[in-house]
C-alpha positions in Angstrom: 147.5 113.5 56.6 147.6 117.2 57.2 148.1 118.7 60.8 144.7 120.1 61.2 143.2 116.3 61.1 145.2 115.0 63.0 144.5 117.4 66.1 140.8 116.7 65.0 141.2 113.3 65.4 143.6 113.3 68.6 141.1 115.5 70.4 137.7 113.2 69.7 140.4 110.4 70.9 140.8 112.3 74.0 136.9 112.0 74.5 136.8 109.1 77.3 132.7 107.3 78.5 132.2 107.9 81.7 133.6 105.2 84.0 130.9 102.0 84.7 131.2 102.5 88.2 129.8 106.5 87.6 127.1 104.7 86.2 125.9 102.7 88.5 125.7 104.8 91.4 124.2 107.9 89.0 121.3 105.1 88.1 121.3 104.0 91.8 120.6 107.5 92.7 117.7 108.3 90.2 116.0 104.7 92.2 116.5 106.1 95.4 115.1 110.1 94.7 112.1 108.1 92.6 111.3 106.1 96.8 112.0 109.0 99.2 110.1 111.5 96.4 107.0 108.9 96.5 106.9 108.4 99.3 107.3 112.1 100.8 104.3 111.8 98.4 101.9 109.1 100.5 102.8 110.8 103.8 101.7 114.0 102.7 98.8 112.0 100.9 98.4 110.1 104.4 99.2 113.1 106.4 96.4 115.9 105.2 94.3 114.6 101.7 93.3 110.7 103.0 93.6 108.1 105.3 92.0 105.0 105.4 89.8 102.7 108.3 88.7 99.4 108.6 85.1 98.8 109.0 84.6 96.6 112.0 80.8 96.0 113.0 77.8 96.0 111.5 76.4 99.4 111.7 76.4 100.6 108.5 75.1 97.2 106.2 74.6 97.0 103.5 76.2 100.0 102.4 79.7 98.8 104.3 80.2 95.6 105.4 82.2 94.5 107.8 85.9 93.8 106.6 85.3 97.0 103.5 88.6 99.2 103.8 87.7 102.3 103.2 89.3 105.4 102.4 88.2 108.9 103.4 88.9 112.0 101.7 90.0 114.7 104.8 90.5 117.6 102.4 86.9 117.2 101.0 85.3 119.6 104.1 87.8 121.7 104.5 89.4 123.0 108.0 86.7 122.7 111.3 85.2 126.8 111.6 86.4 127.5 108.1 83.9 127.6 104.5 84.8 124.8 101.7 87.0 126.8 99.1 85.5 125.8 95.9 88.0 125.7 93.8 89.8 123.9 95.9 86.9 120.7 95.4 86.2 121.6 99.1 81.9 121.2 100.1 79.7 121.7 102.4 78.9 118.3 105.0 75.5 117.2 102.9 73.0 115.3 103.7 73.7 111.6 102.5 77.1 112.1 102.8 79.0 108.4 104.8 81.6 110.5 106.7 84.0 109.5 109.8 83.8 111.6 113.0 85.0 110.6 115.7 82.8 109.6 118.8 81.5 112.5 121.0 82.7 110.9 124.1 85.3 109.2 123.8 87.1 110.6 120.9 90.1 108.4 120.5 87.4 106.6 118.8 86.4 106.1 114.9 82.7 105.6 114.3 81.7 105.8 110.3 77.7 106.3 110.3 75.6 108.5 107.2 74.6 112.1 108.0 70.9 112.9 108.1 70.0 115.7 109.7 72.0 119.4 109.3 73.0 122.5 112.1 69.0 123.5 112.6 67.4 121.0 110.6 64.8 119.2 113.3 64.9 115.3 113.7 62.1 112.4 114.4 61.5 109.3 113.9 58.2 107.5 113.4 57.6 103.5 113.1 60.9 103.5 111.8 61.0 106.6 109.5 63.1 109.6 109.9 61.5 113.0 109.1 63.3 116.0 108.4 62.0 119.4 109.5 58.0 117.6 109.1 58.7 115.5 105.9 59.9 112.1 105.8 63.6 111.9 103.8 63.7 109.3 101.4 66.4 106.9 102.1 67.2 104.2 99.7 70.5 103.1 101.6 68.2 101.5 104.3 66.6 97.7 104.0 63.5 97.5 106.1 63.7 94.5 106.1 66.2 94.6 108.9 63.6 96.2 111.5 63.2 94.1 114.4 62.1 96.5 116.2 60.4 99.6 116.3 61.6 102.8 116.4 60.6 106.4 117.8 63.3 109.3 118.0 62.2 113.3 118.9 61.5 115.7 117.3 65.3 117.0 118.6 67.1 119.7 117.0 70.3 119.8 115.9 72.2 122.8 117.6 74.7 124.8 115.6 77.7 123.1 114.1 76.7 120.2 115.0 75.0 117.4 112.8 72.9 114.5 113.4 74.6 110.9 112.3 72.9 107.3 111.8 74.3 104.3 111.1 72.1 103.0 107.6 71.7 99.4 109.7 69.0 101.3 112.4 68.7 98.0 114.6 71.9 97.4 114.9 73.4 101.4 115.6 74.9 103.0 118.3 74.7 107.3 116.7 73.6 110.2 117.1 70.1 109.0 119.4 72.2 107.2 121.7 74.8 109.7 122.5 73.9 113.3 120.5 75.1 114.9 117.7 78.3 114.7 116.4 80.4 118.5 116.6 82.2 119.5 112.9 85.3 119.7 114.8 85.1 116.0 115.1 84.7 114.8 112.0 87.4 114.0 109.8 86.6 113.3 106.6 84.0 111.9 103.9 83.9 108.3 103.3 84.1 107.6 99.6 85.9 105.0 98.1 86.4 100.5 98.9 90.1 99.3 98.1 90.1 95.8 99.4 87.0 94.1 101.1 87.4 90.2 103.1 85.0 88.9 104.6 85.9 88.4 108.5 84.7 86.9 111.2 82.4 88.3 113.5 83.3 90.5 116.4 87.3 89.3 114.4 88.4 93.7 115.5 87.9 91.8 119.2 91.0 89.5 119.1 94.0 91.0 120.6 97.6 89.2 121.7 97.9 85.9 120.4 94.1 85.7 119.1 95.0 89.2 116.5 97.9 87.2 115.3 95.9 83.7 114.7 93.0 86.1 113.2 96.0 87.9 110.5 97.2 84.5 110.1 93.8 83.0 108.8 93.6 86.1 106.9 96.7 85.9 104.6 95.9 81.6 104.4 92.3 82.2 103.4 92.1 85.8 100.9 92.0 83.9 97.7 88.0 82.8 98.6 87.3 85.1 101.3 88.0 88.4 99.7 84.7 90.1 98.2 86.6 90.6 94.5 83.2 92.6 93.0 83.2 95.9 96.1 87.1 96.3 95.6 87.7 100.1 93.8 83.8 100.2 94.3 82.5 103.8 94.8 80.3 104.3 98.1 77.7 105.7 97.7 
């Protein structure tokens, strides 16, 4: 064998495979980095894009049922006081939107209702029918068969930068008819998606302490047949 051939063979023989321990550390680091990035994305989305909420009462029947878990787009409307930016996918609050907001007289409590009146609108309810600026509002989301009482309200003008919110289940909803209009600054976002739905017992959201733990245990056991599978991953209209 020539001297050149010996040198080439020697050079090839000097190339050592990386130790298995270092390879395992590299793979583990990649997994950890992937998990950290995923968690950061979730934290960012939770803080600035989406929030999740659960429906505790019957005020939005039949659009939302007790035990529906919903996603809320908190970035859609942009920041209060700013105009929506279309190229970012932002839009103005519109009549008919289902929104989550902080209750005006108790900001620590979140409510979910439907926008019926925009700033400057004149709202009136006669015989359970809603009129906006003197015109009858079409409300396909309201079940007339649920009316047990004849309701009248207004006329009332919605102030600037405020919104008139009503629950779809009109007889069983505490809303703008009771505590007034909602300032734009209290609107958290648009409810757009049901990601899970569980048939809860009535007033389950009032359970605390031991009763709360018992309720959670029942959900774990009963979820296969109490889950409303047909409502999972459905759009909120």
